[in-house]
C-alpha positions as CSV (number, residue, x, y, z in Angstrom):
1,X,-26.4,-68.5,-229.7
2,X,-29.1,-66.5,-228.0
3,X,-27.4,-66.2,-224.6
4,X,-24.6,-64.1,-226.0
5,X,-25.9,-61.7,-228.6
6,X,-23.0,-59.3,-228.4
7,X,-20.3,-61.9,-228.0
8,X,-21.5,-63.8,-231.0
9,X,-20.0,-67.2,-231.6
10,X,-19.2,-66.1,-235.2
11,X,-16.9,-63.5,-233.8
12,X,-15.1,-65.9,-231.6
13,X,-11.9,-67.2,-233.0
14,X,-11.8,-70.9,-233.8
15,X,-9.6,-73.1,-231.6
16,X,-6.0,-72.0,-232.4
17,X,-2.6,-73.3,-231.6
18,X,-0.3,-71.3,-229.5
19,X,-0.4,-68.9,-226.6
20,X,-2.2,-65.6,-226.5
21,X,0.2,-62.8,-225.4
22,X,-0.8,-60.9,-222.3
23,X,1.9,-58.3,-222.1
24,X,0.3,-54.9,-221.6
25,X,1.2,-52.1,-223.9
26,X,3.5,-49.6,-222.3
27,X,2.1,-46.1,-222.0
28,X,-1.4,-47.1,-223.2
29,X,-3.5,-43.9,-223.0
30,X,-6.1,-43.7,-220.2
31,X,-9.3,-41.7,-220.7
32,X,-8.7,-38.1,-219.8
33,X,-11.0,-35.7,-218.1
34,X,-10.7,-31.9,-218.1
35,X,-12.6,-31.2,-214.9
36,X,-12.7,-32.6,-211.4
37,X,-15.9,-30.7,-210.5
38,X,-19.0,-32.7,-209.7
39,X,-21.3,-30.0,-210.9
40,X,-19.6,-27.9,-213.6
41,X,-18.8,-28.7,-217.2
42,X,-17.0,-31.9,-217.8
43,X,-15.1,-33.3,-220.8
44,X,-14.2,-36.9,-221.2
45,X,-12.2,-38.6,-224.1
46,X,-13.8,-41.9,-225.0
47,X,-12.4,-45.0,-226.6
48,X,-12.7,-43.5,-230.1
49,X,-10.5,-40.6,-229.0
50,X,-13.4,-38.3,-229.2
51,X,-13.9,-35.6,-226.6
52,X,-17.4,-35.6,-225.1
53,X,-18.2,-32.3,-223.4
54,X,-21.3,-32.0,-221.2
55,X,-22.5,-28.8,-219.5
56,X,-22.7,-30.7,-216.2
57,X,-22.2,-34.3,-215.2
58,X,-24.8,-36.6,-216.6
59,X,-27.6,-37.7,-214.3
60,X,-30.1,-39.2,-216.9
61,X,-28.0,-41.9,-218.5
62,X,-29.0,-44.7,-220.9
63,X,-26.7,-47.8,-221.0
64,X,-26.7,-50.2,-223.8
65,X,-24.4,-53.0,-222.4
66,X,-24.6,-54.9,-219.1
67,X,-21.0,-54.2,-218.0
68,X,-21.5,-50.5,-218.3
69,X,-25.0,-50.7,-216.7
70,X,-23.4,-52.4,-213.8
71,X,-20.7,-49.8,-213.5
72,X,-23.2,-46.9,-213.6
73,X,-25.4,-48.5,-210.9
74,X,-22.3,-49.3,-208.8
75,X,-21.4,-45.6,-208.9
76,X,-24.8,-44.7,-207.6
77,X,-26.2,-43.5,-210.9
78,X,-29.2,-45.7,-211.7
79,X,-29.7,-45.6,-215.5
80,X,-33.1,-44.2,-216.7
81,X,-32.9,-46.8,-219.5
82,X,-30.9,-49.9,-220.3
83,X,-30.8,-52.7,-222.8
84,X,-32.4,-56.1,-222.1
85,X,-33.3,-55.6,-218.4
86,X,-34.6,-59.2,-218.1
87,X,-31.3,-60.6,-219.3
88,X,-29.4,-58.3,-216.9
89,X,-31.5,-59.6,-214.0
90,X,-30.5,-63.2,-215.0
91,X,-26.8,-62.7,-215.6
92,X,-25.8,-59.7,-213.4
93,X,-26.7,-59.9,-209.7
94,X,-23.9,-57.7,-208.3
95,X,-25.9,-54.5,-208.7
96,X,-29.6,-54.9,-209.3
97,X,-31.6,-52.4,-211.4
98,X,-34.5,-50.4,-210.0
99,X,-37.9,-51.2,-211.3
100,X,-38.1,-47.7,-212.8
101,X,-35.3,-48.4,-215.3
102,X,-36.9,-48.6,-218.8
103,X,-36.0,-51.4,-221.2
104,X,-34.8,-49.9,-224.5
105,X,-34.5,-53.1,-226.5
106,X,-31.9,-55.8,-227.0
107,X,-28.2,-55.2,-226.6
108,X,-27.7,-56.1,-230.2
109,X,-30.5,-53.9,-231.5
110,X,-31.5,-51.2,-229.1
111,X,-34.4,-48.9,-230.1
112,X,-33.2,-45.4,-231.0
113,X,-36.7,-44.1,-230.5
114,X,-37.0,-45.6,-227.0
115,X,-33.6,-44.2,-226.0
116,X,-34.4,-40.7,-227.3
117,X,-37.8,-40.7,-225.7
118,X,-36.2,-40.9,-222.3
119,X,-34.4,-37.5,-222.9
120,X,-31.1,-38.7,-221.5
121,X,-28.1,-36.5,-220.9
122,X,-25.8,-39.3,-222.1
123,X,-25.8,-42.7,-223.7
124,X,-23.1,-45.1,-222.7
125,X,-22.3,-48.0,-225.0
126,X,-19.5,-50.4,-226.1
127,X,-17.4,-49.9,-229.2
128,X,-18.5,-53.3,-230.5
129,X,-21.9,-51.9,-231.4
130,X,-20.4,-50.2,-234.4
131,X,-20.8,-46.8,-236.0
132,X,-24.3,-46.9,-237.4
133,X,-26.1,-46.8,-234.0
134,X,-23.6,-44.3,-232.7
135,X,-24.3,-41.9,-235.6
136,X,-28.0,-42.3,-235.2
137,X,-28.0,-41.5,-231.5
138,X,-25.5,-38.6,-231.7
139,X,-28.1,-36.7,-233.7
140,X,-30.0,-36.4,-230.4
141,X,-27.7,-37.1,-227.4
142,X,-24.0,-37.3,-226.5
143,X,-22.7,-40.8,-226.8
144,X,-19.8,-42.1,-224.7
145,X,-18.2,-45.2,-226.3
146,X,-16.2,-47.5,-224.0
147,X,-13.7,-50.1,-225.1
148,X,-15.6,-53.0,-223.3
149,X,-12.7,-55.4,-223.6
150,X,-9.1,-55.5,-224.7
151,X,-7.3,-58.8,-224.5
152,X,-3.9,-57.0,-224.3
153,X,-4.7,-55.2,-221.1
154,X,-8.2,-56.1,-219.8
155,X,-7.8,-55.2,-216.1
156,X,-6.3,-51.8,-216.9
157,X,-9.0,-51.4,-219.6
158,X,-11.6,-52.0,-216.9
159,X,-10.0,-49.3,-214.8
160,X,-10.0,-46.9,-217.7
161,X,-13.7,-47.5,-218.4
162,X,-14.7,-47.1,-214.8
163,X,-12.8,-43.8,-214.5
164,X,-14.2,-42.5,-217.8
165,X,-17.8,-43.3,-216.9
166,X,-17.3,-42.0,-213.3
167,X,-16.0,-38.7,-214.6
168,X,-18.8,-38.3,-217.1
169,X,-21.4,-38.7,-214.3
170,X,-19.6,-36.6,-211.6
171,X,-18.7,-39.6,-209.5
172,X,-15.0,-39.7,-209.6
173,X,-14.6,-40.4,-205.8
174,X,-17.1,-43.3,-206.1
175,X,-15.2,-44.6,-209.1
176,X,-11.9,-44.5,-207.2
177,X,-13.5,-46.4,-204.3
178,X,-15.0,-49.0,-206.6
179,X,-11.5,-49.7,-208.0
180,X,-9.7,-49.5,-204.6
181,X,-12.3,-52.1,-203.2
182,X,-11.5,-54.4,-206.2
183,X,-7.7,-53.9,-205.5
184,X,-8.2,-54.8,-201.9
185,X,-10.1,-57.9,-202.7
186,X,-7.5,-59.0,-205.2
187,X,-4.8,-58.5,-202.6
188,X,-6.7,-60.5,-199.9
189,X,-7.6,-63.2,-202.4
190,X,-3.9,-63.6,-203.4
191,X,-3.1,-64.3,-199.8
192,X,-5.9,-66.8,-199.5
193,X,-5.0,-68.6,-202.7
194,X,-1.3,-68.8,-201.7
195,X,-2.4,-70.5,-198.5
196,X,-4.7,-73.0,-200.2
197,X,-3.6,-76.5,-200.8
198,X,-3.2,-78.0,-204.3
199,X,-2.2,-76.7,-207.7
200,X,-3.0,-73.1,-208.8
201,X,-4.0,-73.7,-212.4
202,X,-7.6,-72.9,-213.4
203,X,-9.7,-72.6,-216.5
204,X,-12.9,-70.6,-217.1
205,X,-15.6,-71.6,-219.6
206,X,-19.2,-71.5,-220.7
207,X,-21.0,-73.5,-223.4
208,X,-24.1,-74.2,-225.4
209,X,-25.7,-77.2,-227.1
210,X,-27.1,-77.3,-230.6
211,X,-28.7,-80.7,-231.3
212,X,-26.3,-83.2,-229.9
213,X,-23.3,-81.0,-230.3
214,X,-21.8,-79.3,-227.3
215,X,-19.6,-76.2,-228.0
216,X,-17.4,-74.9,-225.3
217,X,-16.2,-71.3,-225.1
218,X,-12.9,-71.0,-223.3
219,X,-11.6,-67.9,-221.5
220,X,-8.1,-67.7,-222.8
221,X,-5.2,-65.5,-221.6
222,X,-6.3,-61.9,-222.0
223,X,-9.9,-62.5,-221.2
224,X,-11.0,-60.3,-218.2
225,X,-11.4,-63.2,-215.8
226,X,-8.1,-64.7,-216.9
227,X,-6.4,-61.4,-215.9
228,X,-8.3,-61.4,-212.6
229,X,-7.3,-64.9,-212.0
230,X,-3.6,-64.1,-212.7
231,X,-3.8,-61.1,-210.4
232,X,-4.9,-63.3,-207.4
233,X,-2.1,-65.8,-208.0
234,X,-3.6,-68.4,-210.3
235,X,-2.4,-69.6,-213.7
236,X,-4.7,-70.0,-216.7
237,X,-4.1,-73.6,-217.9
238,X,-5.9,-72.9,-221.3
239,X,-3.1,-71.7,-223.6
240,X,-4.7,-71.7,-227.0
241,X,-5.0,-68.3,-228.5
242,X,-8.3,-66.4,-228.2
243,X,-9.7,-63.5,-230.2
244,X,-7.8,-60.2,-229.8
245,X,-10.7,-58.3,-228.1
246,X,-12.2,-60.7,-225.7
247,X,-9.6,-63.4,-225.3
248,X,-12.2,-66.1,-226.1
249,X,-11.8,-69.3,-228.1
250,X,-14.1,-72.0,-229.1
251,X,-13.6,-75.8,-228.8
252,X,-15.4,-79.0,-228.0
253,X,-15.1,-81.8,-225.5
254,X,-12.3,-83.4,-227.6
255,X,-10.4,-80.1,-227.4
256,X,-10.7,-79.9,-223.6
257,X,-8.7,-83.2,-223.5
258,X,-5.6,-80.8,-223.7
259,X,-6.2,-80.2,-220.0
260,X,-6.2,-83.8,-219.0
261,X,-3.5,-84.8,-216.5
262,X,-3.1,-81.2,-215.2
263,X,-3.9,-80.3,-211.6
264,X,-6.5,-77.8,-212.7
265,X,-9.8,-76.5,-211.5
266,X,-12.5,-76.0,-214.1
267,X,-15.0,-73.1,-213.6
268,X,-18.0,-72.4,-215.7
269,X,-21.0,-70.1,-216.0
270,X,-24.6,-71.3,-216.7
271,X,-26.8,-68.6,-215.1
272,X,-29.7,-69.1,-217.5
273,X,-30.4,-72.7,-216.3
274,X,-28.9,-74.4,-219.4
275,X,-26.1,-76.4,-218.0
276,X,-24.2,-78.1,-220.8
277,X,-21.5,-79.4,-218.5
278,X,-23.7,-81.2,-216.0
279,X,-26.5,-82.1,-218.4
280,X,-25.2,-81.8,-222.0
281,X,-22.1,-83.8,-221.2
282,X,-23.7,-86.3,-218.9
283,X,-22.5,-89.7,-219.7
284,X,-20.0,-88.5,-222.2
285,X,-17.0,-90.9,-222.0
286,X,-14.4,-88.3,-222.8
287,X,-15.7,-85.7,-220.3
288,X,-16.3,-88.3,-217.5
289,X,-12.7,-89.6,-217.8
290,X,-10.9,-86.2,-217.7
291,X,-8.7,-86.1,-214.6
292,X,-10.2,-82.9,-213.2
293,X,-13.7,-84.2,-213.7
294,X,-12.9,-87.5,-211.9
295,X,-11.2,-85.4,-209.1
296,X,-14.4,-83.4,-208.6
297,X,-12.6,-80.1,-209.5
298,X,-15.4,-78.8,-211.7
299,X,-17.2,-75.8,-210.2
300,X,-20.4,-74.1,-211.5
301,X,-20.3,-70.5,-210.6
302,X,-23.3,-69.2,-208.6
303,X,-25.9,-67.8,-210.9
304,X,-25.7,-64.2,-211.8
305,X,-21.9,-63.6,-211.9
306,X,-21.4,-61.7,-215.1
307,X,-18.1,-62.8,-216.6
308,X,-17.8,-59.6,-218.7
309,X,-18.8,-57.2,-216.0
310,X,-17.5,-54.4,-213.8
311,X,-15.5,-54.4,-210.5
312,X,-18.4,-55.8,-208.4
313,X,-18.9,-58.8,-210.8
314,X,-15.1,-59.4,-210.7
315,X,-15.3,-59.4,-206.9
316,X,-18.1,-61.9,-207.0
317,X,-16.0,-64.2,-209.3
318,X,-13.0,-63.9,-207.0
319,X,-15.2,-64.8,-204.0
320,X,-16.5,-67.9,-205.8
321,X,-13.1,-69.0,-207.0
322,X,-11.4,-68.5,-203.6
323,X,-14.1,-70.5,-201.9
324,X,-13.5,-73.4,-204.4
325,X,-9.8,-73.4,-203.7
326,X,-10.2,-73.3,-200.0
327,X,-12.8,-75.9,-200.2
């Protein structure tokens, strides 16, 4: 599926029976920094447990994943290079990139030559990319590897990634504000949701169509937006287990029948203009007769809310969800 090169369908667990646990691991280590200075040497421990030491906070940064690109730009550090700028502009609207940001290739296969040519102080990338590209890049430039997603503790994981990146670029106060702003929106949204009429169950999905077959990717418990939804007082109605990193699971319209009869709101993302729910399932008897479809409780998110993003994308999602419940 071309829309999701990093979150490949092959890596998504098939529809499974049972619930995915969301209990956070007690005492999970947070990235540590050895310096609070915004100008002096800085050391950050990344998701590999490797200490990255820089002579000063990085200012020329290349980012190889949209979530990390968003975080950097949100901190006030516009990357000198990033992966798939066109895709970023389509899927991530919370923090636009400057025209000066160079495209260094796809997220799945960035160009090492293009990255190195920008003479960055630091490359930021997700662990999912794997060791080969990290080893190649580390011959020329320090590489900070984030976790990117952890279905056991995704909100805390996001906080760790923001803090780690903010420390590396000398923007710890900005990182703290980014997180405190998210916390404030979570708190206000919880109040708004509590006051809204109707049930508080929700599901989040996206999908794609191959031939006449529509596949649906469900955001199970442990997915980032599932954790955000829970934090604002909602309950994820999709209880089938997802994969251990992203909390995602794959099903079809028959599988979605498990939600029938529940007082649930169904949210989905289709920022690239391919809307399999409004178009691909148009006239589908199973879909049309689901209780939440007949009750007009299906909501397409505004374009450009990245469902695997940073605090600002999470806030956009909260705003859209609250608006639907207040509705």
